C-alpha positions as a Python dict, from the first residue, in 0.01 Angstrom:
ca = {
    (1, 'M'): (0, 0, 0),
    (2, 'K'): (-208, -193, -253),
    (3, 'T'): (-136, -176, -625),
    (4, 'V'): (-438, -117, -850),
    (5, 'V'): (-421, -133, -1230),
    (6, 'I'): (-682, 30, -1453),
    (7, 'S'): (-690, -145, -1790),
    (8, 'I'): (-894, -185, -2106),
    (9, 'L'): (-988, -536, -2219),
    (10, 'G'): (-796, -610, -2540),
    (11, 'T'): (-1063, -751, -2771),
    (12, 'T'): (-793, -875, -3009),
    (13, 'M'): (-473, -921, -2806),
    (14, 'D'): (-649, -1072, -2503),
    (15, 'R'): (-841, -1314, -2729),
    (16, 'R'): (-612, -1613, -2795),
    (17, 'G'): (-860, -1901, -2795),
    (18, 'Q'): (-976, -2124, -2509),
    (19, 'D'): (-744, -2425, -2546),
    (20, 'D'): (-406, -2460, -2378),
    (21, 'R'): (-224, -2301, -2671),
    (22, 'R'): (-334, -1959, -2546),
    (23, 'W'): (-77, -1991, -2268),
    (24, 'D'): (202, -1983, -2524),
    (25, 'R'): (89, -1645, -2654),
    (26, 'W'): (128, -1301, -2505),
    (27, 'R'): (-199, -1165, -2367),
    (28, 'P'): (-150, -817, -2214),
    (29, 'N'): (-390, -832, -1919),
    (30, 'V'): (-298, -1187, -1823),
    (31, 'A'): (74, -1141, -1884),
    (32, 'M'): (113, -837, -1660),
    (33, 'C'): (-21, -1041, -1368),
    (34, 'Q'): (253, -1304, -1416),
    (35, 'H'): (551, -1081, -1326),
    (36, 'D'): (702, -1149, -983),
    (37, 'D'): (821, -788, -958),
    (38, 'L'): (477, -645, -1038),
    (39, 'L'): (231, -764, -777),
    (40, 'I'): (-119, -646, -863),
    (41, 'D'): (-378, -651, -586),
    (42, 'R'): (-672, -537, -798),
    (43, 'L'): (-733, -506, -1170),
    (44, 'E'): (-1012, -270, -1279),
    (45, 'L'): (-1099, -417, -1619),
    (46, 'L'): (-1294, -183, -1849),
    (47, 'F'): (-1486, -336, -2141),
    (48, 'D'): (-1799, -316, -2354),
    (49, 'R'): (-2080, -549, -2242),
    (50, 'Q'): (-2072, -741, -2569),
    (51, 'Y'): (-1732, -880, -2466),
    (52, 'Q'): (-1857, -1024, -2138),
    (53, 'G'): (-1749, -1376, -2233),
    (54, 'L'): (-1391, -1271, -2309),
    (55, 'A'): (-1376, -1075, -1983),
    (56, 'H'): (-1475, -1384, -1784),
    (57, 'Q'): (-1210, -1589, -1965),
    (58, 'V'): (-941, -1330, -1878),
    (59, 'R'): (-1055, -1317, -1515),
    (60, 'K'): (-1041, -1698, -1494),
    (61, 'D'): (-688, -1710, -1638),
    (62, 'I'): (-563, -1432, -1408),
    (63, 'A'): (-699, -1624, -1110),
    (64, 'R'): (-488, -1919, -1224),
    (65, 'V'): (-156, -1729, -1254),
    (66, 'S'): (-213, -1470, -979),
    (67, 'P'): (-476, -1585, -724),
    (68, 'E'): (-412, -1275, -510),
    (69, 'T'): (-528, -1043, -791),
    (70, 'E'): (-891, -938, -770),
    (71, 'V'): (-1043, -860, -1112),
    (72, 'V'): (-1327, -609, -1098),
    (73, 'F'): (-1546, -561, -1405),
    (74, 'Q'): (-1620, -205, -1517),
    (75, 'H'): (-1869, -175, -1802),
    (76, 'V'): (-1795, 107, -2044),
    (77, 'D'): (-1998, 98, -2365),
    (78, 'F'): (-1780, 283, -2614),
    (79, 'Q'): (-2010, 228, -2914),
    (80, 'D'): (-1738, 370, -3138),
    (81, 'S'): (-1392, 327, -2986),
    (82, 'W'): (-1243, 544, -3264),
    (83, 'D'): (-1452, 851, -3182),
    (84, 'F'): (-1224, 1072, -2972),
    (85, 'E'): (-1492, 1290, -2811),
    (86, 'T'): (-1710, 996, -2708),
    (87, 'V'): (-1423, 785, -2575),
    (88, 'Y'): (-1272, 1072, -2376),
    (89, 'S'): (-1611, 1164, -2225),
    (90, 'L'): (-1686, 806, -2120),
    (91, 'L'): (-1343, 756, -1963),
    (92, 'L'): (-1367, 1094, -1792),
    (93, 'D'): (-1704, 993, -1645),
    (94, 'F'): (-1547, 672, -1515),
    (95, 'A'): (-1254, 860, -1359),
    (96, 'R'): (-1481, 1114, -1189),
    (97, 'A'): (-1710, 844, -1049),
    (98, 'Y'): (-1431, 617, -926),
    (99, 'D'): (-1347, 639, -556),
    (100, 'F'): (-968, 678, -563),
    (101, 'D'): (-786, 634, -232),
    (102, 'T'): (-432, 754, -303),
    (103, 'D'): (-334, 726, 64),
    (104, 'A'): (-394, 351, 72),
    (105, 'E'): (-350, 251, -293),
    (106, 'R'): (-109, 325, -577),
    (107, 'Y'): (-260, 334, -924),
    (108, 'L'): (-121, 228, -1261),
    (109, 'T'): (-302, 302, -1587),
    (110, 'H'): (-239, 33, -1849),
    (111, 'I'): (-201, 197, -2192),
    (112, 'T'): (-129, -107, -2411),
    (113, 'T'): (-478, -234, -2499),
    (114, 'G'): (-765, -62, -2678),
    (115, 'T'): (-762, 145, -2995),
    (116, 'H'): (-506, 422, -3040),
    (117, 'V'): (-781, 671, -2950),
    (118, 'V'): (-850, 488, -2623),
    (119, 'Q'): (-479, 481, -2538),
    (120, 'I'): (-441, 852, -2612),
    (121, 'C'): (-740, 933, -2392),
    (122, 'L'): (-600, 727, -2104),
    (123, 'Y'): (-271, 914, -2137),
    (124, 'L'): (-440, 1255, -2141),
    (125, 'L'): (-655, 1172, -1838),
    (126, 'S'): (-346, 1056, -1650),
    (127, 'E'): (-152, 1368, -1747),
    (128, 'A'): (-441, 1587, -1631),
    (129, 'G'): (-462, 1403, -1297),
    (130, 'Y'): (-810, 1255, -1347),
    (131, 'L'): (-645, 913, -1333),
    (132, 'P'): (-389, 949, -1053),
    (133, 'G'): (-63, 761, -1051),
    (134, 'K'): (168, 634, -1322),
    (135, 'L'): (140, 470, -1661),
    (136, 'L'): (197, 98, -1716),
    (137, 'Q'): (329, 6, -2062),
    (138, 'T'): (345, -365, -2153),
    (139, 'A'): (482, -537, -2463),
    (140, 'P'): (560, -887, -2595),
    (141, 'A'): (898, -1035, -2512),
    (142, 'T'): (1180, -1000, -2761),
    (143, 'Q'): (1235, -1377, -2744),
    (144, 'R'): (987, -1645, -2845),
    (145, 'G'): (836, -1866, -2582),
    (146, 'N'): (811, -1593, -2318),
    (147, 'A'): (439, -1527, -2279),
    (148, 'M'): (490, -1286, -1989),
    (149, 'G'): (649, -1022, -2209),
    (150, 'Q'): (790, -709, -2053),
    (151, 'F'): (660, -399, -1878),
    (152, 'Q'): (768, -46, -1793),
    (153, 'I'): (624, 198, -1541),
    (154, 'I'): (626, 560, -1662),
    (155, 'D'): (603, 853, -1422),
    (156, 'L'): (447, 1161, -1586),
    (157, 'D'): (614, 1389, -1332),
    (158, 'L'): (875, 1508, -1580),
    (159, 'S'): (1075, 1686, -1311),
    (160, 'K'): (1190, 1342, -1190),
    (161, 'Y'): (1375, 1276, -1514),
    (162, 'D'): (1714, 1446, -1498),
    (163, 'Q'): (1760, 1504, -1871),
    (164, 'I'): (1407, 1641, -1918),
    (165, 'A'): (1426, 1853, -1602),
    (166, 'S'): (1759, 1991, -1720),
    (167, 'R'): (1605, 2088, -2052),
    (168, 'F'): (1306, 2253, -1883),
    (169, 'H'): (1544, 2446, -1657),
    (170, 'K'): (1745, 2558, -1957),
    (171, 'E'): (1431, 2677, -2136),
    (172, 'H'): (1322, 2861, -1819),
    (173, 'L'): (1658, 3038, -1797),
    (174, 'E'): (1643, 3126, -2165),
    (175, 'G'): (1293, 3265, -2114),
    (176, 'T'): (1386, 3480, -1816),
    (177, 'T'): (1697, 3606, -1995),
    (178, 'Y'): (1484, 3698, -2294),
    (179, 'L'): (1231, 3886, -2079),
    (180, 'K'): (1523, 4083, -1929),
    (181, 'S'): (1647, 4167, -2281),
    (182, 'G'): (1962, 3968, -2211),
    (183, 'I'): (2070, 4203, -1930),
    (184, 'A'): (2249, 4029, -1641),
    (185, 'T'): (2053, 4184, -1355),
    (186, 'N'): (2145, 4151, -986),
    (187, 'N'): (1839, 4297, -812),
    (188, 'R'): (1689, 4000, -626),
    (189, 'T'): (1335, 4133, -617),
    (190, 'F'): (1335, 4211, -988),
    (191, 'N'): (1489, 3875, -1078),
    (192, 'A'): (1232, 3684, -871),
    (193, 'M'): (952, 3877, -1040),
    (194, 'I'): (1083, 3800, -1390),
    (195, 'E'): (1133, 3431, -1307),
    (196, 'Q'): (769, 3398, -1204),
    (197, 'L'): (650, 3610, -1495),
    (198, 'E'): (824, 3372, -1737),
    (199, 'Q'): (628, 3081, -1591),
    (200, 'V'): (301, 3274, -1603),
    (201, 'S'): (366, 3380, -1963),
    (202, 'I'): (410, 3018, -2069),
    (203, 'R'): (143, 2851, -1855),
    (204, 'S'): (-139, 3105, -1835),
    (205, 'S'): (-362, 3289, -2081),
    (206, 'E'): (-518, 3507, -1811),
    (207, 'P'): (-472, 3888, -1808),
    (208, 'I'): (-146, 4035, -1678),
    (209, 'L'): (-119, 4379, -1516),
    (210, 'L'): (213, 4564, -1525),
    (211, 'T'): (242, 4860, -1290),
    (212, 'G'): (522, 5097, -1200),
    (213, 'P'): (640, 5449, -1273),
    (214, 'T'): (661, 5598, -1620),
    (215, 'G'): (973, 5483, -1802),
    (216, 'A'): (1019, 5167, -1592),
    (217, 'G'): (990, 4947, -1903),
    (218, 'K'): (628, 4826, -1904),
    (219, 'S'): (584, 4857, -2281),
    (220, 'Q'): (910, 4680, -2357),
    (221, 'L'): (828, 4398, -2115),
    (222, 'A'): (482, 4352, -2270),
    (223, 'Q'): (642, 4319, -2613),
    (224, 'R'): (887, 4063, -2475),
    (225, 'I'): (605, 3858, -2318),
    (226, 'Y'): (427, 3854, -2654),
    (227, 'A'): (743, 3750, -2839),
    (228, 'L'): (813, 3474, -2584),
    (229, 'K'): (462, 3333, -2627),
    (230, 'Q'): (505, 3353, -3003),
    (231, 'Q'): (840, 3168, -2988),
    (232, 'R'): (679, 2885, -2790),
    (233, 'G'): (389, 2858, -3035),
    (234, 'L'): (134, 2977, -2778),
    (235, 'I'): (0, 3266, -2984),
    (236, 'L'): (-48, 3317, -3358),
    (237, 'G'): (-204, 3661, -3393),
    (238, 'K'): (-40, 4002, -3384),
    (239, 'L'): (45, 4231, -3094),
    (240, 'V'): (-175, 4541, -3080),
    (241, 'V'): (-44, 4822, -2860),
    (242, 'V'): (-281, 5094, -2740),
    (243, 'N'): (-193, 5401, -2533),
    (244, 'C'): (-523, 5464, -2355),
    (245, 'A'): (-413, 5815, -2257),
    (246, 'T'): (-458, 5917, -2621),
    (247, 'L'): (-817, 5791, -2641),
    (248, 'K'): (-1085, 6040, -2548),
    (249, 'G'): (-1461, 6063, -2604),
    (250, 'E'): (-1616, 5899, -2910),
    (251, 'N'): (-1269, 5838, -3047),
    (252, 'A'): (-1194, 5598, -2759),
    (253, 'M'): (-1506, 5389, -2818),
    (254, 'S'): (-1453, 5381, -3193),
    (255, 'A'): (-1080, 5306, -3178),
    (256, 'L'): (-1119, 5019, -2934),
    (257, 'F'): (-1446, 4856, -3035),
    (258, 'G'): (-1492, 4981, -3390),
    (259, 'H'): (-1793, 5150, -3548),
    (260, 'T'): (-2032, 5111, -3834),
    (261, 'K'): (-2070, 5349, -4125),
    (262, 'G'): (-2284, 5646, -4021),
    (263, 'A'): (-2252, 5576, -3649),
    (264, 'F'): (-2156, 5941, -3598),
    (265, 'T'): (-2063, 6246, -3800),
    (266, 'G'): (-1753, 6164, -4001),
    (267, 'A'): (-1797, 5785, -3987),
    (268, 'T'): (-1789, 5736, -4364),
    (269, 'S'): (-1700, 5366, -4348),
    (270, 'D'): (-1695, 5070, -4112),
    (271, 'R'): (-1403, 5045, -3870),
    (272, 'P'): (-1319, 4705, -3714),
    (273, 'G'): (-1149, 4846, -3402),
    (274, 'L'): (-833, 4748, -3218),
    (275, 'L'): (-996, 4466, -3020),
    (276, 'R'): (-1095, 4295, -3345),
    (277, 'E'): (-745, 4353, -3478),
    (278, 'A'): (-604, 4168, -3176),
    (279, 'D'): (-821, 3858, -3240),
    (280, 'G'): (-601, 3551, -3197),
    (281, 'G'): (-317, 3767, -3067),
    (282, 'M'): (-240, 3998, -2777),
    (283, 'L'): (-372, 4339, -2677),
    (284, 'F'): (-155, 4567, -2466),
    (285, 'L'): (-355, 4848, -2306),
    (286, 'D'): (-97, 5090, -2171),
    (287, 'E'): (-218, 5346, -1914),
    (288, 'I'): (-546, 5157, -1879),
    (289, 'G'): (-640, 5384, -1589),
    (290, 'E'): (-705, 5662, -1840),
    (291, 'L'): (-1001, 5480, -1999),
    (292, 'G'): (-1346, 5624, -1939),
    (293, 'I'): (-1609, 5432, -1740),
    (294, 'D'): (-1812, 5345, -2053),
    (295, 'E'): (-1507, 5199, -2224),
    (296, 'Q'): (-1419, 5010, -1906),
    (297, 'T'): (-1767, 4855, -1901),
    (298, 'M'): (-1742, 4733, -2259),
    (299, 'L'): (-1388, 4611, -2205),
    (300, 'L'): (-1495, 4398, -1909),
    (301, 'R'): (-1757, 4227, -2125),
    (302, 'A'): (-1504, 4177, -2405),
    (303, 'I'): (-1257, 4014, -2164),
    (304, 'E'): (-1509, 3784, -2000),
    (305, 'D'): (-1731, 3687, -2296),
    (306, 'K'): (-1495, 3757, -2589),
    (307, 'R'): (-1781, 3954, -2745),
    (308, 'F'): (-1872, 4324, -2768),
    (309, 'M'): (-2089, 4568, -2960),
    (310, 'P'): (-1917, 4806, -3205),
    (311, 'F'): (-2030, 5170, -3186),
    (312, 'G'): (-2352, 5210, -3384),
    (313, 'A'): (-2391, 4837, -3456),
    (314, 'D'): (-2692, 4618, -3382),
    (315, 'Q'): (-2502, 4290, -3371),
    (316, 'E'): (-2220, 4176, -3147),
    (317, 'V'): (-1881, 4068, -3282),
    (318, 'A'): (-1628, 3826, -3134),
    (319, 'S'): (-1259, 3862, -3058),
    (320, 'D'): (-1045, 3619, -2860),
    (321, 'F'): (-729, 3793, -2741),
    (322, 'L'): (-480, 3779, -2457),
    (323, 'L'): (-465, 4095, -2248),
    (324, 'I'): (-177, 4278, -2085),
    (325, 'S'): (-254, 4607, -1913),
    (326, 'G'): (-12, 4874, -1797),
    (327, 'S'): (-56, 5158, -1551),
    (328, 'N'): (163, 5409, -1372),
    (329, 'R'): (-133, 5508, -1155),
    (330, 'E'): (-261, 5320, -851),
    (331, 'L'): (-573, 5151, -989),
    (332, 'G'): (-693, 5057, -640),
    (333, 'E'): (-707, 5424, -545),
    (334, 'L'): (-887, 5506, -870),
    (335, 'A'): (-1142, 5234, -794),
    (336, 'Q'): (-1203, 5374, -445),
    (337, 'A'): (-1255, 5717, -599),
    (338, 'G'): (-1508, 5574, -845),
    (339, 'E'): (-1284, 5642, -1145),
    (340, 'F'): (-1210, 5278, -1224),
    (341, 'R'): (-1449, 4984, -1214),
    (342, 'E'): (-1371, 4748, -927),
    (343, 'D'): (-1499, 4446, -1121),
    (344, 'L'): (-1269, 4529, -1412),
    (345, 'L'): (-975, 4570, -1175),
    (346, 'A'): (-1054, 4232, -1018),
    (347, 'R'): (-1054, 4078, -1366),
    (348, 'I'): (-724, 4221, -1490),
    (349, 'D'): (-511, 4194, -1176),
    (350, 'L'): (-495, 3815, -1146),
    (351, 'W'): (-124, 3845, -1224),
    (352, 'T'): (9, 4184, -1117),
    (353, 'Y'): (374, 4281, -1135),
    (354, 'R'): (519, 4613, -1029),
    (355, 'L'): (827, 4717, -1223),
    (356, 'P'): (1070, 4900, -993),
    (357, 'S'): (1212, 5238, -1085),
    (358, 'L'): (1572, 5279, -1198),
    (359, 'R'): (1658, 5430, -857),
    (360, 'E'): (1534, 5109, -693),
    (361, 'R'): (1769, 4900, -907),
    (362, 'M'): (2103, 5074, -870),
    (363, 'E'): (2286, 4740, -855),
    (364, 'D'): (2165, 4687, -1214),
    (365, 'F'): (2259, 5032, -1337),
    (366, 'E'): (2594, 4939, -1495),
    (367, 'A'): (2444, 4643, -1682),
    (368, 'N'): (2166, 4865, -1817),
    (369, 'L'): (2421, 5129, -1917),
    (370, 'D'): (2606, 4870, -2127),
    (371, 'Y'): (2274, 4757, -2277),
    (372, 'E'): (2195, 5112, -2388),
    (373, 'L'): (2544, 5150, -2538),
    (374, 'E'): (2497, 4827, -2733),
    (375, 'G'): (2156, 4944, -2853),
    (376, 'F'): (2305, 5270, -2978),
    (377, 'A'): (2583, 5081, -3157),
    (378, 'R'): (2330, 4863, -3341),
    (379, 'K'): (2142, 5168, -3465),
    (380, 'A'): (2447, 5381, -3547),
    (381, 'G'): (2652, 5101, -3696),
    (382, 'H'): (2965, 5169, -3492),
    (383, 'L'): (3087, 5097, -3138),
    (384, 'V'): (3088, 5361, -2865),
    (385, 'S'): (3255, 5322, -2524),
    (386, 'F'): (3367, 5525, -2223),
    (387, 'N'): (3719, 5617, -2129),
    (388, 'K'): (3800, 5452, -1796),
    (389, 'D'): (3786, 5776, -1595),
    (390, 'A'): (3476, 5894, -1781),
    (391, 'R'): (3287, 5574, -1702),
    (392, 'K'): (3392, 5593, -1336),
    (393, 'R'): (3270, 5952, -1307),
    (394, 'Y'): (2940, 5883, -1482),
    (395, 'L'): (2865, 5582, -1261),
    (396, 'K'): (2951, 5777, -946),
    (397, 'F'): (2707, 6052, -1037),
    (398, 'A'): (2440, 5811, -1164),
    (399, 'Q'): (2436, 5617, -838),
    (400, 'S'): (2444, 5922, -609),
    (401, 'N'): (2144, 6073, -432),
    (402, 'E'): (2176, 6370, -663),
    (403, 'A'): (2061, 6162, -961),
    (404, 'T'): (1683, 6123, -941),
    (405, 'W'): (1632, 5949, -1277),
    (406, 'S'): (1279, 6085, -1270),
    (407, 'A'): (1195, 5941, -1613),
    (408, 'N'): (1373, 5615, -1526),
    (409, 'F'): (1510, 5420, -1822),
    (410, 'R'): (1397, 5687, -2065),
    (411, 'D'): (1634, 5928, -1891),
    (412, 'L'): (1914, 5674, -1918),
    (413, 'N'): (1846, 5605, -2285),
    (414, 'A'): (1841, 5977, -2367),
    (415, 'S'): (2158, 6037, -2169),
    (416, 'V'): (2351, 5761, -2346),
    (417, 'T'): (2218, 5872, -2684),
    (418, 'R'): (2344, 6225, -2628),
    (419, 'M'): (2690, 6121, -2511),
    (420, 'A'): (2733, 5855, -2781),
    (421, 'T'): (2623, 6088, -3058),
    (422, 'L'): (2877, 6351, -2957),
    (423, 'A'): (3159, 6100, -2890),
    (424, 'E'): (3454, 6173, -3116),
    (425, 'G'): (3608, 5853, -3250),
    (426, 'G'): (3353, 5648, -3056),
    (427, 'R'): (3502, 5741, -2716),
    (428, 'I'): (3305, 5916, -2441),
    (429, 'T'): (3545, 6140, -2248),
    (430, 'V'): (3546, 6296, -1902),
    (431, 'A'): (3456, 6629, -2063),
    (432, 'A'): (3154, 6473, -2235),
    (433, 'V'): (3043, 6318, -1906),
    (434, 'S'): (3081, 6650, -1724),
    (435, 'E'): (2866, 6821, -1984),
    (436, 'E'): (2602, 6549, -1959),
    (437, 'V'): (2600, 6556, -1579),
    (438, 'G'): (2538, 6930, -1590),
    (439, 'R'): (2256, 6877, -1837),
    (440, 'L'): (2091, 6614, -1615),
    (441, 'R'): (2129, 6828, -1303),
    (442, 'N'): (1953, 7119, -1470),
    (443, 'K'): (1673, 6898, -1596),
    (444, 'W'): (1605, 6729, -1264),
    (445, 'Q'): (1631, 7053, -1068),
    (446, 'A'): (1368, 7206, -1293),
    (447, 'T'): (1149, 6902, -1236),
    (448, 'L'): (1185, 6937, -860),
    (449, 'V'): (1104, 7307, -866),
    (450, 'N'): (799, 7263, -1088),
    (451, 'G'): (666, 6932, -963),
    (452, 'D'): (713, 6898, -588),
    (453, 'G'): (440, 7135, -465),
    (454, 'D'): (217, 6850, -349),
    (455, 'A'): (503, 6691, -156),
    (456, 'M'): (589, 7018, 19),
    (457, 'A'): (225, 7076, 109),
    (458, 'L'): (189, 6723, 247),
    (459, 'V'): (492, 6758, 475),
    (460, 'A'): (374, 7105, 583),
    (461, 'S'): (36, 6957, 683),
    (462, 'V'): (217, 6715, 916),
    (463, 'L'): (512, 6917, 1051),
    (464, 'G'): (397, 7274, 992),
    (465, 'Q'): (521, 7528, 738),
    (466, 'D'): (799, 7661, 961),
    (467, 'S'): (956, 7316, 980),
    (468, 'V'): (936, 7271, 603),
    (469, 'N'): (1127, 7594, 549),
    (470, 'N'): (1420, 7444, 744),
    (471, 'I'): (1430, 7109, 558),
    (472, 'D'): (1629, 7042, 242),
    (473, 'R'): (1410, 6993, -61),
    (474, 'Y'): (1552, 6643, -110),
    (475, 'D'): (1466, 6538, 248),
    (476, 'C'): (1123, 6690, 209),
    (477, 'L'): (1051, 6482, -100),
    (478, 'V'): (1170, 6164, 72),
    (479, 'L'): (962, 6236, 382),
    (480, 'A'): (653, 6301, 170),
    (481, 'A'): (696, 5959, 7),
    (482, 'V'): (731, 5795, 350),
    (483, 'I'): (415, 5966, 475),
    (484, 'R'): (217, 5851, 171),
    (485, 'V'): (329, 5491, 212),
    (486, 'C'): (243, 5492, 584),
    (487, 'R'): (-106, 5624, 515),
    (488, 'E'): (-165, 5363, 246),
    (489, 'S'): (-46, 5073, 464),
    (490, 'N'): (-242, 4879, 726),
    (491, 'S'): (56, 4837, 961),
    (492, 'M'): (412, 4951, 1023),
    (493, 'A'): (538, 4615, 903),
    (494, 'A'): (352, 4650, 573),
    (495, 'A'): (480, 5006, 527),
    (496, 'G'): (834, 4892, 607),
    (497, 'R'): (817, 4609, 352),
    (498, 'T'): (716, 4860, 86),
    (499, 'L'): (981, 5117, 175),
    (500, 'F'): (1269, 4875, 225),
    (501, 'N'): (1170, 4623, -43),
    (502, 'V'): (1524, 4577, -175),
    (503, 'S'): (1757, 4630, 121),
    (504, 'R'): (1550, 4403, 347),
    (505, 'E'): (1650, 4104, 131),
    (506, 'Q'): (2016, 4156, 223),
    (507, 'K'): (1952, 4163, 599),
    (508, 'R'): (1946, 3862, 828),
    (509, 'S'): (1678, 4018, 1047),
    (510, 'Q'): (1399, 4181, 850),
    (511, 'N'): (1261, 4402, 1127),
    (512, 'D'): (1090, 4648, 893),
    (513, 'S'): (879, 4804, 1170),
    (514, 'H'): (1190, 4898, 1371),
    (515, 'R'): (1362, 5053, 1068),
    (516, 'L'): (1053, 5259, 990),
    (517, 'K'): (1022, 5369, 1353),
    (518, 'Q'): (1383, 5496, 1345),
    (519, 'L'): (1309, 5687, 1025),
    (520, 'L'): (998, 5850, 1172),
    (521, 'D'): (1173, 5929, 1502),
    (522, 'K'): (1416, 6150, 1310),
    (523, 'W'): (1125, 6386, 1239),
    (524, 'G'): (940, 6332, 1568),
    (525, 'L'): (661, 6138, 1397),
    (526, 'R'): (466, 5828, 1494),
    (527, 'F'): (294, 5583, 1259),
    (528, 'G'): (-34, 5597, 1449),
    (529, 'D'): (-45, 5977, 1427),
    (530, 'L'): (-7, 5966, 1048),
    (531, 'K'): (-298, 5723, 1023),
    (532, 'R'): (-516, 5933, 1258),
    (533, 'D'): (-457, 6240, 1041),
    (534, 'L'): (-675, 6070, 779),
    (535, 'A'): (-968, 6012, 1012),
}
């Protein structure tokens, strides 16, 4: 593989006169061709045309010390080598026009000659990949009489440097721990999601969509993403949180985009709007699926162009913000029903992460329980803990099929708050746990009785009403969920991956189709029949 060096002609350091005394002085472009352990096949020498004479002198001297090195002239007329924009543009044009052949040649970019601006631009172009390969740094020798000097090759792939890679890894771990609120989670799917989300939060400014059931922690995670960006100096503005479910009619348009005085009855003064308030910061639109079509249309323009028209105004305003959206509804289904703009969905779901329910993360339940206890202690100013038997009983109930945790982490937070508040001497007893378990049972039973009509009707439409009457309510709810997933999936494998998203990671053979078939066989159902029911 040939070695090619891209270098700037040093109008001062490469100019050492024409007599023999120049050989006693360090000249960067000539010196780097004198090293036995740095064999250069071709030198691409960039210079302004007015220095043609010096370039010829350097080429002649290189031919004397390294006959095998071909020196190719590249004319770049900088005009002002201290003007950053001009220098970068000219070097970028050179890089784009150059025919790099990385399979046959390795490239080194010499960053010793030229003004500081030129050297910075060469570094930036190398870091961005426009100039492929590594950096070549040369310097005079520490001892007199050594005209060759010294050189160092610098690889910008920082992952190859152990100390730097270790620091990056540490920062990544700190970031993921922060996003998880310091909770030591064990759910593999959740951990993998958070690890990627940490990278996206640091490296991307594109919209993020957080989905999942109510109470799964979307709002808290959005706040953590904002704080992480703020810690790393990636964002300076404030976090603006909007619950779109509370915005209706003219109030939605006015609250989001602002209005002018007199825009409607009651508009007695100008209102900047929440999008303007988020300028330079982050906007979290929770329950974005609740926005009306008109608001969705204006939001799409605001995301893409960073401009929008306040209600009643005749001039556009600008706002540059990062966007995180949250939804507990399936936005794809809303788009198919014409209730959500497909182009807006395509714009906000570049990075989509579904937060699992508490029931889907039972291996993390105990860690989250301790987190809630610690949170209560910070607010109350005193420690609260379980008796050993009380904790054992609470965990047994919490992780049983009887515990639905329908409101997810909100249920857990409320449960801990109740027990901790009533704990005498800061100790939660078996009696307190028994009382709380009874309270949760009553709550969730009422939810089942009042909220499972659609599930019962769905199962009845598949198995018949007589069969439903002979099925436990719990089994009926589970079966309804299975039917919905099957109908929404293109194949049994896809449906199986959705239904067994956690347990499949612990199995050597991930035959999701077979597991789903066994589940359907229990009720005498077939996947194809469920799909045909929709036709």
